C-alpha positions as CSV (number, residue, x, y, z in Angstrom):
1,M,217.6,-8.8,93.8
2,K,219.6,-11.7,92.3
3,Q,222.6,-10.7,94.1
4,I,220.7,-10.8,97.3
5,I,219.4,-14.3,96.5
6,F,222.8,-15.5,95.5
7,C,224.4,-14.2,98.9
8,L,221.6,-15.9,100.9
9,L,222.1,-19.1,99.2
10,M,225.8,-19.0,99.6
11,A,225.6,-18.0,103.3
12,S,223.1,-20.9,103.7
13,T,225.7,-23.1,101.8
14,L,228.5,-22.2,104.3
15,T,226.2,-22.6,107.4
16,A,225.2,-26.0,106.2
17,T,228.7,-27.0,105.4
18,A,230.2,-25.9,108.6
19,A,228.4,-28.4,110.8
20,V,226.2,-31.3,109.8
21,P,225.2,-33.5,112.4
22,D,225.5,-37.3,112.4
23,T,221.8,-37.7,112.7
24,L,219.7,-35.2,110.9
25,E,215.9,-34.9,111.1
26,L,214.7,-33.1,107.9
27,T,211.6,-31.3,107.3
28,L,210.6,-30.5,103.7
29,D,211.5,-26.9,104.1
30,N,215.1,-27.8,105.2
31,A,215.4,-30.3,102.3
32,I,214.5,-27.6,99.9
33,M,216.9,-25.1,101.4
34,F,219.7,-27.6,101.2
35,A,218.7,-28.3,97.5
36,Q,218.6,-24.6,96.6
37,A,221.9,-24.0,98.2
38,R,223.9,-27.0,97.7
39,S,222.9,-29.5,95.0
40,S,224.6,-29.6,91.6
41,D,221.3,-28.4,89.9
42,S,221.7,-25.0,92.0
43,R,225.3,-24.5,91.0
44,V,224.5,-25.2,87.3
45,A,221.8,-22.7,87.5
46,R,223.9,-20.0,89.2
47,H,226.7,-20.4,86.7
48,S,224.3,-20.5,83.8
49,F,223.0,-17.1,84.9
50,L,226.3,-15.5,85.6
51,A,227.3,-16.6,82.2
52,S,223.9,-14.8,80.8
53,E,224.8,-11.9,82.9
54,W,228.1,-11.4,81.4
55,S,226.9,-12.0,78.0
56,Y,224.4,-9.2,78.4
57,K,227.3,-6.9,79.7
58,F,229.2,-7.8,76.6
59,Y,226.2,-6.8,74.5
60,K,225.7,-3.5,76.1
61,A,229.5,-2.8,75.8
62,N,229.0,-2.9,72.0
63,Y,227.0,0.3,72.1
64,L,229.6,2.3,74.3
65,P,232.5,3.9,72.9
66,S,235.8,2.1,72.9
67,L,239.3,3.2,73.3
68,T,242.2,1.1,71.4
69,F,246.0,1.3,71.2
70,S,247.5,-0.5,68.4
71,S,251.3,-0.7,67.1
72,S,252.9,-2.9,64.6
73,P,256.8,-2.2,64.4
74,A,258.4,-3.9,61.6
75,L,262.3,-4.6,60.9
76,N,263.1,-5.1,57.2
77,R,266.7,-6.1,56.1
78,A,266.8,-7.6,52.8
79,I,267.7,-7.2,49.1
80,S,264.7,-6.1,47.2
81,K,263.8,-6.0,43.5
82,I,262.7,-2.5,42.4
83,T,261.6,-1.1,39.1
84,L,263.6,2.1,37.7
85,P,261.9,4.9,35.9
86,D,263.5,3.6,32.7
87,G,261.6,0.4,33.1
88,T,264.7,-1.6,34.3
89,S,265.0,-3.5,37.3
90,S,267.7,-3.2,40.0
91,F,268.2,-4.9,43.5
92,V,268.5,-2.8,46.3
93,R,269.7,-3.5,49.9
94,Q,267.1,-2.5,52.4
95,N,267.6,-1.9,56.0
96,Q,264.9,-0.1,57.9
97,L,262.8,-0.1,60.8
98,S,259.1,1.2,60.6
99,T,257.3,2.0,63.7
100,N,253.7,3.2,64.2
101,A,251.4,4.0,67.1
102,T,247.5,4.5,66.7
103,L,245.0,5.8,69.4
104,C,241.5,5.2,68.1
105,I,238.1,5.8,69.5
106,T,235.2,4.0,68.0
107,Q,231.5,4.2,68.4
108,N,228.9,1.8,66.9
109,I,225.6,3.4,65.6
110,A,222.8,1.2,66.2
111,L,220.3,3.0,64.2
112,T,222.4,2.8,60.9
113,G,224.7,-0.1,61.7
114,G,227.8,1.9,61.1
115,Q,230.8,2.9,63.0
116,L,232.3,6.4,63.8
117,F,235.7,6.7,64.7
118,L,238.4,9.2,65.8
119,K,242.1,8.4,65.9
120,S,245.5,9.9,65.8
121,T,248.6,8.1,64.3
122,L,252.2,8.6,64.2
123,L,254.6,6.6,61.9
124,R,258.5,6.8,62.1
125,N,260.5,5.3,59.6
126,D,264.4,4.6,60.1
127,E,266.6,4.1,57.2
128,F,269.9,2.6,58.7
129,E,271.7,2.6,55.3
130,N,271.3,6.3,54.8
131,K,271.1,7.1,58.4
132,T,267.9,9.1,57.9
133,V,264.7,9.4,60.0
134,A,261.3,10.5,58.7
135,Y,258.0,11.0,60.7
136,N,254.5,11.1,59.5
137,S,251.8,12.3,61.8
138,Q,248.0,12.2,61.5
139,P,247.0,14.3,64.6
140,V,243.2,14.0,64.0
141,V,241.4,11.9,61.7
142,I,237.7,11.4,62.1
143,G,235.8,9.0,60.0
144,Y,232.8,6.8,59.3
145,Q,232.1,3.3,57.6
146,Q,228.9,1.8,56.9
147,T,227.4,-1.1,54.9
148,L,224.4,0.3,52.7
149,F,221.4,-1.8,52.4
150,G,222.7,-4.6,54.3
151,Y,221.8,-6.5,57.5
152,N,221.9,-4.3,60.6
153,S,223.2,-6.7,63.2
154,L,223.1,-3.9,65.8
155,K,219.5,-2.9,65.5
156,W,218.5,-6.6,65.7
157,S,220.7,-7.2,68.7
158,R,219.3,-4.4,70.4
159,R,215.8,-6.1,70.2
160,I,216.9,-9.7,70.9
161,E,219.7,-9.5,73.7
162,P,217.6,-7.9,76.2
163,L,215.0,-10.8,75.9
164,Y,217.9,-13.2,76.4
165,Y,218.8,-11.6,79.6
166,S,215.2,-11.3,80.7
167,R,214.7,-15.2,79.9
168,A,217.8,-15.9,81.8
169,E,216.6,-14.1,84.8
170,K,213.2,-15.8,84.9
171,S,214.8,-19.2,84.0
172,Y,217.0,-18.7,87.1
173,N,213.9,-18.1,89.1
174,E,212.2,-21.1,87.6
175,S,215.1,-23.1,88.3
176,L,215.1,-22.5,92.0
177,E,211.6,-23.7,92.1
178,L,212.3,-26.7,90.1
179,I,215.1,-27.6,92.3
180,A,212.4,-27.4,95.0
181,S,210.2,-29.5,93.1
182,R,212.9,-32.3,92.7
183,A,213.9,-31.9,96.4
184,V,210.1,-32.6,96.9
185,T,210.4,-36.0,94.9
186,Y,213.4,-37.2,96.6
187,F,212.2,-36.4,99.9
188,F,208.9,-38.1,99.6
189,A,210.8,-41.0,98.0
190,V,212.3,-41.4,101.4
191,A,209.2,-40.7,103.3
192,Q,207.6,-43.3,101.3
193,A,210.3,-45.9,101.8
194,Q,210.1,-44.9,105.7
195,T,206.3,-45.6,105.4
196,E,206.9,-48.9,103.8
197,L,209.4,-49.9,106.4
198,E,206.9,-48.8,109.4
199,I,204.2,-50.8,107.5
200,A,206.5,-53.9,107.0
201,L,207.4,-53.7,110.7
202,Y,204.1,-53.3,112.0
203,N,202.9,-56.1,109.7
204,Y,205.6,-58.4,110.7
205,A,204.9,-58.0,114.3
206,S,201.2,-58.5,113.9
207,A,201.9,-61.6,111.7
208,D,204.2,-62.9,114.4
209,T,201.7,-62.2,117.0
210,L,198.8,-64.1,115.2
211,N,201.0,-67.0,114.2
212,R,201.9,-67.5,117.8
213,Y,198.3,-67.2,119.0
214,A,197.0,-69.4,116.0
215,R,199.5,-72.1,116.9
216,G,197.6,-72.7,120.1
217,R,194.2,-72.8,118.4
218,Y,195.6,-75.0,115.7
219,D,196.9,-77.6,118.4
220,I,193.5,-77.9,119.7
221,G,191.9,-78.0,116.5
222,R,190.2,-74.7,116.2
223,I,191.4,-73.7,113.0
224,T,192.4,-75.7,109.9
225,E,195.9,-76.7,108.6
226,S,195.2,-74.4,105.5
227,E,194.4,-71.5,107.9
228,M,197.5,-72.0,109.8
229,L,199.7,-72.5,106.7
230,Q,198.2,-69.2,105.4
231,L,199.4,-67.5,108.8
232,E,202.8,-68.9,108.4
233,L,203.0,-67.5,104.8
234,N,201.8,-64.0,106.1
235,R,204.5,-64.1,108.7
236,V,207.2,-65.1,106.2
237,S,206.1,-62.7,103.4
238,A,206.1,-59.9,106.2
239,E,209.6,-60.7,107.2
240,A,210.6,-60.5,103.5
241,N,208.8,-57.4,103.1
242,V,210.9,-55.8,106.0
243,L,214.2,-56.7,104.3
244,S,212.9,-55.2,101.1
245,A,211.8,-52.0,102.9
246,R,215.2,-51.5,104.3
247,N,216.9,-51.7,101.0
248,Q,214.4,-49.5,99.4
249,L,215.0,-46.8,102.3
250,D,218.6,-47.1,101.8
251,D,218.5,-46.5,98.1
252,A,216.2,-43.5,98.6
253,M,218.3,-42.1,101.5
254,Q,221.5,-42.3,99.2
255,T,219.7,-40.5,96.4
256,L,218.5,-37.8,98.7
257,C,221.8,-37.3,100.5
258,S,223.6,-37.2,97.2
259,Y,221.4,-34.5,95.8
260,L,221.5,-32.4,99.0
261,S,225.3,-33.0,99.2
262,I,224.9,-34.5,102.6
263,D,227.8,-36.7,103.7
264,N,226.8,-40.5,103.3
265,G,227.6,-41.2,107.0
266,V,224.8,-39.0,108.1
267,V,221.7,-40.8,109.0
268,V,218.8,-38.8,107.6
269,E,215.2,-39.0,108.9
270,V,212.4,-37.2,107.1
271,K,209.6,-35.7,109.0
272,V,206.3,-35.3,107.0
273,D,203.6,-32.7,108.2
274,P,200.6,-34.6,107.6
275,V,198.5,-31.2,107.1
276,V,198.9,-29.1,104.1
277,P,197.9,-25.6,103.8
278,S,194.2,-25.0,102.6
279,L,195.1,-22.8,99.5
280,H,193.0,-21.7,96.5
281,V,194.3,-19.8,93.5
282,E,192.4,-18.2,90.6
283,P,193.4,-19.5,87.1
284,E,193.2,-15.6,85.6
285,K,195.8,-14.7,88.3
286,V,198.0,-17.7,87.7
287,L,197.9,-17.0,83.8
288,A,198.5,-13.3,84.3
289,L,201.7,-14.1,86.5
290,A,202.9,-16.8,84.3
291,R,202.8,-14.4,81.3
292,E,204.9,-12.0,83.3
293,Y,207.3,-14.1,85.1
294,S,207.6,-17.3,83.1
295,P,210.5,-17.7,80.6
296,D,208.2,-19.5,78.3
297,P,206.6,-16.4,76.8
298,V,210.0,-14.8,76.5
299,S,211.1,-17.9,74.5
300,F,208.0,-17.6,72.3
301,E,208.9,-14.0,71.5
302,L,212.6,-14.6,71.0
303,R,212.0,-17.4,68.5
304,L,209.7,-15.0,66.4
305,L,212.2,-12.2,66.6
306,E,215.0,-14.6,65.5
307,G,212.9,-15.9,62.6
308,Q,212.3,-12.2,61.5
309,S,216.0,-11.4,61.9
310,N,217.0,-14.4,59.6
311,L,214.5,-13.3,57.2
312,A,215.9,-9.7,57.1
313,Q,219.4,-10.9,56.8
314,A,218.4,-13.3,53.8
315,K,216.7,-10.2,51.9
316,A,219.8,-8.0,52.6
317,N,222.1,-10.6,51.3
318,S,220.2,-11.2,48.2
319,G,220.1,-7.7,46.7
320,L,222.3,-4.7,46.2
321,Q,224.9,-4.2,48.7
322,A,227.3,-1.2,49.1
323,D,230.0,-0.4,51.5
324,L,230.6,3.3,52.3
325,Y,233.8,4.6,53.9
326,F,235.2,8.2,54.4
327,Q,237.6,10.0,56.6
328,L,238.7,13.7,57.2
329,G,241.9,14.8,58.9
330,L,245.1,16.4,59.3
331,S,248.6,15.0,58.2
332,Q,252.1,16.2,58.0
333,T,255.6,14.7,57.5
334,A,259.1,15.8,58.6
335,D,262.4,14.6,59.6
336,N,261.9,15.5,63.2
337,L,259.0,14.6,65.6
338,P,258.1,18.2,66.3
339,G,258.1,19.1,62.7
340,S,255.7,16.4,61.7
341,Y,253.1,18.3,63.8
342,R,253.7,21.9,62.4
343,S,251.5,23.3,60.0
344,P,249.4,20.0,59.2
345,L,247.9,19.5,55.8
346,N,244.2,18.5,55.1
347,Q,243.5,15.0,54.0
348,E,240.2,13.4,52.7
349,Y,239.5,9.9,51.7
350,A,236.3,8.3,50.6
351,S,235.3,5.2,49.0
352,I,232.2,3.2,48.1
353,G,231.8,-0.4,47.0
354,I,229.0,-1.8,45.0
355,S,228.0,-5.4,44.8
356,L,224.8,-6.4,42.8
357,P,224.1,-10.1,41.8
358,I,223.2,-10.4,38.2
359,L,222.8,-14.0,37.8
360,D,222.9,-16.3,40.8
361,W,220.3,-18.7,39.6
362,G,217.8,-18.0,42.1
363,R,220.0,-18.7,45.2
364,G,219.3,-15.3,46.7
365,K,215.4,-15.7,46.1
366,G,215.8,-19.3,47.5
367,R,217.4,-18.2,50.7
368,V,214.6,-15.6,51.2
369,K,211.8,-18.2,50.5
370,V,213.4,-20.7,53.0
371,A,213.6,-17.9,55.6
372,E,209.9,-16.8,55.0
373,S,208.9,-20.4,55.2
374,N,210.8,-21.1,58.6
375,L,209.3,-17.9,60.0
376,R,205.7,-19.1,59.0
377,L,206.7,-22.3,60.6
378,I,207.8,-20.8,63.8
379,E,204.6,-18.7,64.1
380,T,202.7,-21.8,63.8
381,Q,204.4,-23.6,66.4
382,V,204.6,-20.6,68.9
383,E,200.8,-20.1,68.6
384,Q,200.3,-23.7,69.3
385,E,202.7,-23.9,72.2
386,Y,201.2,-20.6,73.6
387,K,197.8,-22.4,73.7
388,D,199.3,-25.5,75.3
389,F,201.0,-23.2,77.9
390,E,197.8,-21.6,78.8
391,I,195.8,-25.0,78.8
392,N,198.7,-26.7,80.9
393,I,198.4,-23.6,83.7
394,G,194.8,-24.1,83.9
395,R,195.0,-27.9,84.2
396,L,197.7,-27.5,87.0
397,V,195.4,-24.8,88.8
398,R,192.3,-27.1,88.7
399,Q,194.4,-30.0,90.1
400,F,196.1,-27.9,93.0
401,N,192.7,-26.5,93.9
402,L,191.4,-30.0,94.5
403,Q,194.5,-31.6,96.0
404,A,194.3,-30.1,99.5
405,Y,190.8,-32.0,99.7
406,R,192.2,-35.1,98.4
407,V,194.9,-35.0,101.1
408,E,192.1,-34.6,103.6
409,I,190.2,-37.6,102.2
410,A,193.3,-39.5,102.0
411,A,194.0,-39.0,105.8
412,K,190.4,-40.0,106.6
413,T,190.8,-42.9,104.3
414,A,194.0,-43.9,106.3
415,Q,192.2,-43.4,109.6
416,L,189.3,-45.5,108.7
417,A,191.2,-48.2,107.1
418,Q,193.5,-48.5,110.4
419,Q,190.2,-48.8,112.5
420,R,188.7,-51.4,110.1
421,Y,192.1,-53.3,110.3
422,D,191.9,-53.4,114.2
423,V,188.4,-54.6,114.0
424,A,189.2,-57.3,111.7
425,R,192.1,-58.2,113.7
426,H,190.3,-58.4,116.9
427,L,187.3,-60.3,115.1
428,Y,189.7,-62.8,113.8
429,M,191.4,-63.4,117.2
430,L,187.8,-64.1,118.6
431,G,187.4,-66.5,115.7
432,K,184.5,-64.5,114.1
433,S,186.1,-63.7,110.8
434,T,188.3,-65.5,108.2
435,I,191.9,-65.2,107.4
436,L,190.8,-63.6,104.0
437,D,188.9,-61.0,105.8
438,F,192.0,-60.1,107.8
439,N,194.3,-60.2,104.9
440,T,192.0,-57.9,103.1
441,A,191.9,-55.3,105.8
442,T,195.7,-55.3,106.1
443,Q,196.0,-54.8,102.3
444,E,193.6,-51.8,102.4
445,K,195.4,-50.4,105.6
446,D,198.6,-50.4,103.8
447,A,197.2,-48.9,100.6
448,A,195.5,-46.1,102.5
449,Y,198.7,-45.1,104.2
450,R,200.7,-45.3,100.8
451,G,197.8,-43.1,99.5
452,H,198.0,-40.5,102.0
453,I,201.8,-39.8,101.7
454,S,201.4,-39.8,97.7
455,A,198.6,-37.3,98.0
456,I,200.9,-34.9,100.3
457,E,203.7,-35.5,97.8
458,H,201.5,-34.6,94.9
459,F,200.2,-31.4,96.9
460,W,203.7,-30.2,97.1
461,S,204.7,-31.0,93.6
462,L,201.8,-29.1,92.3
463,Y,202.8,-26.1,94.7
464,Y,206.2,-25.7,93.5
465,G,205.1,-26.4,89.8
466,L,202.9,-23.4,89.9
467,R,205.7,-21.4,91.6
468,S,208.1,-22.4,88.9
469,M,205.6,-20.8,86.4
470,T,205.1,-17.8,88.2
471,G,208.5,-16.8,89.4
472,G,207.4,-17.8,93.0
473,K,204.7,-14.8,93.0
474,V,201.5,-16.9,93.1
475,F,201.2,-17.5,96.7
476,E,202.3,-14.0,97.8
């Protein structure tokens, strides 16, 4: 599934890169598609997941047989000091070449933490001074090495590493939804800036019209000088608001284009759908999906396992330790290669090393107590964080289930505020209301339009927030 998603994203990236128009009408869906395919966050998410995937493959390879070839030829031309049988010393000239080759198959044993090996070795020694050649072969050697009573890293890795990969998969899905959520933020920053500019242009046109209309009324003494000055101030303020709104729109546009990797020369115009889908989700369903698809529960479990692993390691390192090694095989030597493989002799080798701390002044016990305390701390933190995780999901679900209705209310509020503004403007032009009433109606109209855009943005932010927690499954 990941490969399919990756290919689709790359395909959309190439398609989008191939031809981008000079003027681009951008819907929210298109912005999210651009963000998930082209943004730096999407590339970081993909490379992070690929790194985790290779790390998981490396972990799995530790439990598979490995075949290794090794050789270390050595040339020795020197005068060396040797001890003779009678105890005296003599200097002997050495001129020899030692060549060896080993082919070894190893297999890690996760249950015990040991390693089983099977190898074949051939050694050739050339004495140039005496012009002699000797071969030593070990056709078959089988052996096993094991740390007794020690920390079994293979066993703990088998429990921990699959969780790392599971978290990486879920984090990748979460990242795509969080990228969509960030695209929503930048998209609506432009939408809000466009709304501000539309409001500013509308108000400036209205203020300019009223100012010219009021000038005639002022000339015949129908309005006071104070009211005329207020209208002049409104027009100047509206003109300043237009300039400010243009700068705000340019800044928001540059931020959006940068995040979506759209060329600076492209003029982007965002299209906001004023209607949002009427959706309702059940808290129990969201919580169940979050437990299954969110990376947070996996992170909680990982922290607990790592704490337990650290405690097991501290206990293993503080007590009796022993290393076991043994090998069985065949061996032969001769002055020619075929002879070194004839009638091989048995060989056995076994060793065990023991280490037991007698007096360490409590260092081993201290490491165990620290690991135990850290584990108790992690358990307490994870318990509280899991509760906060569930509470946060419940809070988001409640907000989301109300947000569509809030968008509807905000739309009605904007409509009513526009109607009130039209009435206030008409009444003022008829001389039946004051400039204060008109200014109040203007402010309420502007706030209502801003509130409508903000309500839509909040809906989509909650929408993709819930998707990020449930791996995109909540609305399926």
